[in-house]
N, C-alpha and C positions, 0 to 999 in steps of 0.2 A: 381255427380246430386243432390239435395234435391231431397228427397224419396219425398213427396210430394206434388215440382213440378214436381216431373216424374210421378205418377201417373193422374195429371193432363191434363200435357201434353197427355201422353197417352190415355186415358177419350180426347181429345178433338182432338186429332187426327185420333182415330177410330171416330170421330162425320165427321170429315173434307172424310175422305174416304168415313163413307154410304155415306151419298149426292153425292157423286163423282159415285160410282156405285148405282146407284138409277133411277142418271142421265139418264147413262151409260147402262144401263143392263137394260130394258124394259116389254123382253120375264116373263110374269106368270108361269115359270115353278120350279117344286121341283129338288134339288139333291142329290138324296141316294145312297149311298153303294148296292154290288149287295146283301143283306141283307137286304135291305129296312131301314135302318139308314137315319135322315136326316143330313145331312152337312151345316156349312154354310159356304158362295165365301170367307175367309178369317178366321185365327185364329190370335191372336198375348195374350200378356201377358195379364191377369184378371186389375194386377198390378200394386205395381210399377218395374219396374224392368231398373237395370241401362246399360244391352247392348242394348238398344232401340233402344235411342238415331242413332246411328249407320246400322239400321235393318231399323223401321219406318218399314208405309203402303206402299201397291203396288200404284202405282203412285203415289208416292212423291220423293220433292229430300230424302234422293238423291238414289232412284232408286231400292236397291239392293232388293227391292220384285220387279224388273218387273214394264215396261211402266207404266201398261196401268189394273186401280180401278179394272177391271170383268177379268184380265189375261185370259183364252184361255176359259174360259165361253162365254163371248162377242167376241171373237174372239179366234179359232186356228189356228195355228202357219201353214206357208204355205208349203205344201208338193214339194217340191224343186228338183226334178234329175236331177242332170248331166249326161247327155250325148249328145254322140257324135264318131261317126263312120265312113270310107269310105268318101262319098261322100253327099255330099244336100239329092240327090234325099234319101238314105238311110235313112238321120238322121233324116228328115222328116219324117216319116215311124214310128222311136223307138220312136218319142214326140209323132204323136198325137196316139200311142197305151200307151203313162204314162198318156197324157187329158183324152183318153176316162175309164181308169181307175179310171181316179181321183185324178188324180195328179196335184197342183193347180195355181205351178209356169215350165219355164223353165229354165235348165241352160247350156246352150253351152259347150261343151269339143270341143278345136279344136287341131284336129295336130300338130308335131313338128314343122316342115316347117311351117303354118300359125305362130304359136306362135315364131316364130324367126324369122316374118318381109319377109317368103321367098316364089316367088312360085314358083308351084307344078312341072315344068318343072326346075328351080334354078337346077344346077349340085348338087348344094348341098341338097336336099332331096332328094334324088335319096332315093329307099327305107323305103320312112320314112312318104310318102303321105296315108293317111285315118288310117294311124296305132295307134294311139290316140289317135284320136279321130277326126272331119270332117274336109275339109280340104274348105277351103277357099281363091279364088282367086283375088273374083271380086264380084260388088253389085248383078250380076244376081248368083252366087251361094247362097248367100245371103236372094234372092226375092225368088229366091228354098227350103230351109231354113225352110224359113215358109212358106210356101206354100199354101193356107189354111188355117192361123191362125193367127185370124186374132192382129195384133200385138197393135192394140189400146188395146185391149181386154184381155191381158194375157201378163205377170211381163214376164220381164226374165233378166237370167243372163247370162255375159258375162265374164268368170274366162280368161284370159289375159290379162297379163301389156304391154308387149316392146313394142308392137304394137294395141294396144289397142284403141288410139282414130283415126286411120285409119279405123278398123271394127267399132267403134261405129259410124265412116260414113257412111258406107254402113250401116246398121242397120236403121240409120235412113234416108237412100237411097228405102232401101225395106218397110221403112212404107210408106213415100211419094209416091213409083207406088204403093205401097196397097190401099192412097187415105184416109192414117190418116190425120189427124193435128199431126206435130213431138207436138205443146204444149201439146199433152193426151199421151204420152211417158210415160211409168212406168218401168225403171226395174230398173237394176246395171250392172256397169261396174267397174272391178277389179282397171285393172289402176294402183295396190299398186306397185311402182316400185324398192323403199327400200330396200320389202319384194326380191327382184331380186339377190339385191347385197348378203344379205346377208344369203337366203336359196335358193333358186330355181335357179338361175342362170339364168337366161331367160329375155335378157333385151337388145339392139343394140347400144346406147351412151352412153358417161357418161351418172352418176345422175345429169348435168345442163340442160342439154339439154331435158331430161325425163322430170324432170321438171317446165320446163316451157314446155311443154305441157299439161300437167298434171294444168297446171293452165290458162292456155286458157281451156280447155274444164271447167273443173272450172267456170270460167267469162259466159263460152257462157251456163254453163244448167242450172248459176244462172240466165240467164235471159233470156233463149227464153225456156227452158222442165223443170222447176219447181218442178214436182215430182217426177226425176229423179235424181241417185245416182252413180255424175261421175266417187266415190273413194270407193269400196267396200277393208281395210285396211286386209290380211291378216292372221292373224295366223299362218292358219293351217298347209301352207308349214313350215314356220319355225320349230313348234309342230314334224312335219312330218320331217323333217329333223335331227329333237332327240335329241331333247331341250328338258328342264322339262317343266315344270305343269306353273311357277310362270316365269322361260321366258319367254312363251309365250304370257303371261301377259302382261309383259312388253315391247318385246322388238314385237308389237303388236300394242300398247294404246302408246309408244315414239314415235313408225311411226304416226302414227295418229294424236298425238303433231305438227308433222312436218310438216303433209299438213294444222294444223287448222293455224300452221305460213306462211306457203304458200298461203292460203288466203284473210291471214292480211297482206300480206305484194303487193299485189293484189291491193287494199285497198276495200277488197272487206266486207263487214257488215256480222258477226261472227251469228248470228241472221238469214241471212237471205242462209250460203252458208252449215253451220253446216248439218241443217238438212238434204243436203245431202251428209256424211258421212255418212258409212256402215262398220259392220265389221261382219271377217270370222273366224270361232274359228272351234281348231282340238275335237270330244268327243271323251278321250279315254277311253282308259278302269277301270281305278279308278274309279269309279266309284263319289264318295262323293269327292275327292278332283277337279273332275271332275268342278260339279253342285255347290262349289264353288268359279272355276273360272269363270265360270261365272258369281256368283251374284256377285264376286270381283269387274270386271271388269262395271260392270255399278255403279258402289259404286264412282269408283275413273276418271273416265270419267267423272261423271259431276261434282264433286269437283273442277274438276281440268281447264272444260271450263266456271263454275262459276268465282273461286275463280283465277285462271292463267291466262284465255285471256276472260272473263268481259261476256260471255253468260247469256242470260237472260232472254232467253223463255226458258219450260219445254222442246221445243222438240228440240232444240238445245240443249239441256242436253243430250237425251237421246244418250245409245249407243242404236240403233240399230241391230244386228244380226245376221246370218244366219250361220250357220252348218254342217257339214260334221264327217261323223261319220270315229273314225280316219283309212286309206286305211295301217298304218305299225303296224296294230293289228293283219291283217289277218296274214293266215299261211296258203305255198300250202297246207302244212302235214292238210289230216282229212279237208280240207272245208267244210264242211258242218259245222263244229262248227261257221267260221266265221259269220251261221246268228244268231245263240245264244249274240257272242259279237258284233255284229249290233246291234239287240237290246237292251240291257244295256248299250249302245253309248247312243241310240238314246235314252232312258228314262234318262241320267245324262242330256241330250240338255230338255228333253221338263222341265226337276224338274231345271234346272236351268232357262229356260225359254225362250229356243231361239224362234227371231220370223222367220223364215223359216229352214227346215231340207232335210240335205239329205241325205241318206240311203244306204253305200255302197252294192255292191250282191256279194256274195259268190264265185266270181269263181277273182274278180279286183285282186287279186292277183298273176293270172294262165294267162289272157286274160283278153280282154275289155267285157261287160257283155253279156250273151244269154239273152234273151227273157223273159225265165226261170227264173234267174239269178235274172235276172232286176222286173219282176214283183212281187216275193217273195220282196228282198228288199220293192220296192211300198206298198207292204200288212205286211212289218211289223209297219211301221208308222200309216197305217191305226187301227193296234190292239191295238196300243196303246191309238190313238186317241179316238178310237168308243166301246174296248170295257176296258179300264185300271179302267174306273172310273178318271184317275189323271189329267184329266183337269178340273177337277166338282172344285177344293181348288188353291189358288192364291199364288205360292209357298212354298207347302206344309211341306216344310222342315223348312221355317222358325221359328226360335228361338230352333236352334234342339242343346245341347252342340260342338257335335263335328262339327255339318254342318259351325256352327258362328268360333271359331274358325281358321277351314284353310282357313274359307274365310277373317280375319284377319290377318292370314297368310301370305299367300300369298300377298294382299296386301301391307303388311310391308315390303315383298320382293320386289315385284312392286318397290319402292319406292323410296328402297335404290340401283334400277339398275337404278330409274332414276338419281336419282342421281350421280350415275359414267358416263352415257353418259353424261349430260349440264356439265359435272368437266369437261368431254377429249376433248370438243368443247367452244367455248367463254361465254356459262350463258344458251343460246336456246335449246332448244332441236334438230331443224335439223343442231348444226353445230357441235353439237352432233354425231350423225347418221353422216355425211358424216365425222368424224373424224371416227368411229368405222369403216363404210366402209373399208377406204382408207388405213388400218390401221392392217384392218384383227382382227380386237376385236369378233364382233359381231360369224366370224365364229367357234375362234377357242370357245369359252365358247358356242357353241356347238356340238363342236367335243368333248368335254373334257365331257359332261355332255352323249354326247349317247354311247364317248366308256366306261363309268364308265355302266351307264345300259349292253353294252353289257357284259361287263369283271363279273357282276350279274349272267346276263342269264348264260353263261359259266360255272362257278363258280356253278350254282342251287340251287343262292337263291332266284333266278325267274325264277319263277314254269310256262311252259307252255303248253295248251294240247294239246297234238298231238305233240309237239316238243323234249322238254327233260322230261314230264314223259306223262302216260299215253298214251304210243309210238303204244300201241298195235291195229287195225285196222279192219273192215271190209268191209272199203269202197272203192266203185268204182273210178274205170279216171273218172276224166268228160268229156264231149264233152262242149269243149269252141268251141267261137269264132273264128274265122278267115276269116282276108283278106283278101282278094283275088289281087296278083299283077295285075290283070286286071282293076283294078281299080284304079293307080295307074296311066296305061296305059288311061285310057278310062279320064280322067282328064287334062292330059299332052291335050288330043288332042279337046277335048273342048277348054281350053283354048286358044289353037296354033288360031282354028275355030273364035270363038270369035274377035281375034289381027285380021283376015285378015275385019274381019268386021266390024269394028270399024272406028269411025272417026281419024284418027290415025293425023291430023291438031289438032281437037281439046283436042284431051289428049295430045302430047305434047303443046300447049299454058298454057294447066291447071296446067300442071307440071310444067312449068317453073315459073309458077304466083307462086306457090305452093313455090320453089324457093329463088325466090325475096321477100317471107314472112318471110319465117323464117333466112333473113338478118337484118328486123324489128325487129321495138317490135308491129305489127297485130298479133293479135291473128290467126291463123291457123287454126278455124276450117272453117270459108268460104267457103275460098279456097281450101282447102282438099277436100269439099264436092265438090264442084265443080269439080274437076278430081272424086271423086269419080262416078258421074254422068256422065260423056262421060268414064263412064266403063276402065280409070286407075287399072291396076294393085294391094294389093300390094306390092308382093316385088317393085313395079315399082315408087311409093309415100315413102318406104318405101329407094330404094338406090335411090331420090333425097336428103336423111335427112343428109343416112348418106356419102355422097357426098360433102353431107355441113359443118357435124360436126362430121362426123368421127366417128368411134366406139370407141366401148371401148374393154378394156385385159386386165382382173382381175390378176393382179405380185401376182408371184409365191410366195409362203409361205413353210415356214417348219417347 
């Protein structure tokens, strides 16, 4: 870039940013450091800088420095704590505690039977009901889950993929029963089936019928619930399975591109459906690498959406993402240290420009969070937001030689992985992902990275406080939250009572209509909503589809 041209571009960009900032930020307030020094809302080079074309200004393509010109001055990230345990009533109480203590949104954790599309009285659910999240069997459970919580006012994220669509239908019906216009709903459904085959392994069917359901959901939300995000493409579980930061970045964005291709194959307008895609990343313990990962993700997504998939509007080029601190970084040894780890990881997410954030509790490595541990996790975000003043400046690390070099390096590594994935298929991202799943390529890449990390840990090259260094402690054993087996017995009893009093003919008719729709190209959301409204259970709905589409077993690989 010509230096004179560079200087002009930088000044023009600064003027554009200033105009957008002034238009968006109306509050007359000075922002100062703790010592009283006034700080500007954003910083950039005073003159030419050949790197700046790739860095840019906040709120402008390629969005390396964030989506909005005001950053957190205009709006802080949403504090969205992930919670769910036992039954719907217990989880409802925890949600009200989180909201009452200053949480800004909810995030639902489901138990294993729900995640696998099984009812609580299914023989395969024995001993698992309510243990890793909340048990949801029918729309009545969803009513209880959000009792006293107006769904038209609170954004809700639901972390579930295999049976995500019937769970979404229960959420919609719960809103209807509250009297909330469905078109006003705002929240996020994970629905990311690619990452299940790659990392988490919670699928119901083969990939193709899952993609059919996801395409139906994208169409329905684009037409009926425009603010709702029907897909949250998840890198979190890929990272927790042992991937590197570059692999998390690349595999996640590749999955996102696959869903863009799905939407385009349905004839949807990319500028209409792309704003409904969101992302979910891990914030790990390597502070600067994580910040660079988030910045690179925004830049890559914006460029591909514009240049490869033809997105014309800014919102269609935006990468919006939720972050959760790294569960895999927590240790059972000296668990109080986990408070420090979580705070560092949360700060990395904030400095990387996350749009919402969950902070893990110190005891999550041992059990579901206790109420005290959940409050400490929530307060961790509030200390960062209210006390550290990091919200005062947009992308405060922008221009750092180290951060920018890491951002460029992660971007380059991700691009190399994209090329590999597309070469495995027929040139598009979707065929490459499906081939990589079929061949076990993703799994083997992650396994190799996880093995390399474990080898460094055992050799002492990677040090973890309390685990392989600084192991002496005065810590007392933790009291942890335990789920009584009475919860499972009660959930099974209540489910039996619901089946006894519902209109069975209506249920049978609705399930038959759903089965019929699955054999055609009809959008399956309306008939699934009808089944949910007459209290068909999650297991019954999923069993209809298992009968029609079969199940999927991962091939054995060694």
